[in-house]
C-alpha positions as CSV (number, residue, x, y, z in Angstrom):
1,M,97.3,89.2,128.8
2,N,100.3,88.5,131.0
3,R,102.6,85.6,130.5
4,S,101.7,83.8,133.7
5,D,98.1,83.8,132.9
6,F,98.8,82.8,129.2
7,L,101.0,79.9,130.5
8,Q,98.4,78.8,132.9
9,V,95.7,78.6,130.1
10,L,98.0,76.9,127.7
11,S,99.1,74.3,130.3
12,D,95.5,73.7,131.5
13,Q,94.2,73.3,128.0
14,H,97.0,71.1,126.9
15,A,96.4,68.8,129.9
16,S,92.7,68.6,129.0
17,W,93.8,67.8,125.4
18,L,96.1,65.0,126.5
19,T,93.4,63.6,128.9
20,L,90.9,63.5,125.9
21,L,93.6,61.8,123.7
22,E,94.3,59.2,126.5
23,R,90.5,58.5,126.6
24,V,90.7,57.7,122.8
25,G,93.6,55.3,123.3
26,D,96.2,54.4,120.7
27,E,94.0,51.6,119.3
28,R,91.4,54.0,118.1
29,M,93.7,56.9,117.0
30,T,93.7,55.8,113.4
31,I,90.0,55.2,112.8
32,P,88.7,57.5,110.2
33,G,85.6,59.6,110.4
34,V,86.1,61.8,113.4
35,E,86.1,65.0,111.3
36,G,85.2,64.0,107.7
37,D,87.7,61.4,106.7
38,W,90.1,62.5,109.4
39,S,91.1,60.2,112.2
40,I,92.4,61.4,115.6
41,K,95.9,61.0,114.3
42,D,95.1,63.1,111.4
43,I,93.7,65.8,113.6
44,L,96.7,65.6,115.9
45,A,99.1,66.0,112.9
46,H,97.0,69.1,111.8
47,V,97.2,70.7,115.3
48,I,101.0,70.0,115.4
49,W,101.4,71.8,112.1
50,Y,99.8,75.0,113.5
51,E,101.8,74.7,116.7
52,R,105.0,74.2,114.8
53,E,104.2,77.4,112.9
54,M,103.9,79.2,116.3
55,V,107.2,77.7,117.3
56,G,108.7,79.3,114.2
57,L,107.1,82.6,115.0
58,L,108.3,82.6,118.5
59,D,111.8,81.5,117.7
60,E,112.4,83.8,114.7
61,R,110.3,86.7,116.1
62,T,108.8,87.2,112.7
63,L,105.5,86.5,111.0
64,A,106.6,84.4,108.1
65,G,106.0,80.6,108.2
66,S,104.9,78.3,105.6
67,D,103.6,79.2,102.2
68,L,100.5,77.2,103.0
69,W,99.3,80.3,104.9
70,K,98.8,82.0,101.6
71,L,96.1,79.4,100.8
72,P,92.4,79.5,101.8
73,H,91.9,77.8,105.1
74,A,90.2,74.6,103.8
75,E,92.7,74.2,101.0
76,R,95.6,74.6,103.5
77,N,94.1,72.0,105.8
78,A,93.5,69.6,102.9
79,L,97.3,69.9,102.1
80,I,98.3,69.5,105.6
81,Y,96.2,66.3,105.7
82,Q,97.8,65.0,102.5
83,Q,101.3,65.7,103.7
84,N,100.6,63.8,107.1
85,R,98.2,61.0,106.4
86,D,100.8,58.3,105.8
87,R,102.8,59.1,109.0
88,S,102.9,56.5,111.7
89,L,101.0,57.1,114.9
90,E,104.2,56.9,116.8
91,D,105.9,59.6,114.8
92,V,103.0,61.9,115.2
93,L,102.7,61.4,118.9
94,N,106.5,61.9,119.3
95,E,106.4,65.1,117.3
96,A,103.3,66.3,119.4
97,A,105.3,66.0,122.6
98,T,108.5,67.6,121.1
99,T,106.7,70.6,119.5
100,Y,104.7,71.3,122.7
101,R,107.8,71.3,124.8
102,Q,109.4,73.7,122.2
103,L,106.4,75.9,122.3
104,L,106.2,76.0,126.1
105,R,109.9,76.9,126.3
106,L,109.4,79.8,123.9
107,V,106.4,81.1,125.5
108,E,108.1,81.1,128.9
109,G,110.8,83.2,127.4
110,L,108.3,86.0,126.3
111,S,107.8,89.1,128.3
112,D,104.2,90.4,129.0
113,A,105.0,93.2,126.6
114,E,106.0,90.8,123.8
115,L,102.8,88.9,124.2
116,N,100.8,92.1,123.7
117,D,102.9,94.2,121.2
118,P,102.7,93.2,117.5
119,R,105.9,95.3,117.1
120,S,107.8,92.5,118.9
121,F,107.4,90.4,115.8
122,T,108.6,91.4,112.3
123,N,105.7,91.5,109.8
124,M,103.0,91.3,112.2
125,P,100.0,93.5,111.4
126,E,99.6,96.4,114.0
127,D,96.1,95.3,115.0
128,W,97.1,91.7,115.8
129,L,98.0,90.8,119.4
130,P,100.5,88.1,119.5
131,W,99.1,86.2,122.4
132,Q,95.8,86.0,120.4
133,L,97.5,84.5,117.3
134,I,99.4,82.0,119.6
135,A,96.2,81.1,121.4
136,E,94.2,80.5,118.1
137,N,96.9,78.1,116.9
138,T,97.4,76.3,120.2
139,Y,94.9,76.1,123.0
140,D,91.9,77.4,121.1
141,H,92.7,74.7,118.4
142,Y,92.7,72.0,121.2
143,R,89.2,73.2,122.2
144,D,87.9,73.3,118.7
145,H,89.0,69.8,117.7
146,G,88.3,68.5,121.2
147,L,84.7,69.1,120.7
148,S,84.7,67.0,117.5
149,I,86.7,64.3,119.2
150,Q,84.4,64.3,122.2
151,S,81.3,64.0,120.0
152,W,83.0,61.2,118.1
153,L,83.8,59.3,121.3
154,D,80.2,59.8,122.6
155,R,78.9,58.2,119.2
156,I,81.2,55.2,119.2
157,D,81.1,54.5,122.9
158,K,77.3,54.1,122.6
159,R,77.7,51.2,120.1
């Protein structure tokens, strides 16, 4: 993977993500039941948490991050939800924009070699590719949750 292609996919998927969120509209962002009890705001806070972790990875050039990584996936996500459920929509939306700008700036600063060489990041397992880890926690994440959001929108728009 080269940086130019990675940035293009990241930018394209982020634009699609924002388009989907615009379709939701602020007035529907806090309605529960999109994914389990989660609202769009909750999903967005969840996605931001993972993006923020990638910002830390890229900024520090080390695989460290939150202690929540030590937990099973479902338990980690439940705690992320608990930590963010009472935040205002405005706060979540502002953090989403800020975090994405930070992420984009840091990815732009990577070389092709850094995207593909786990030795560029302290503590990264040798069989991991940095670009894949970043993709899983950014644009792949948009796609995954975007499908749920789209399905929810299709259901409620038929009412």
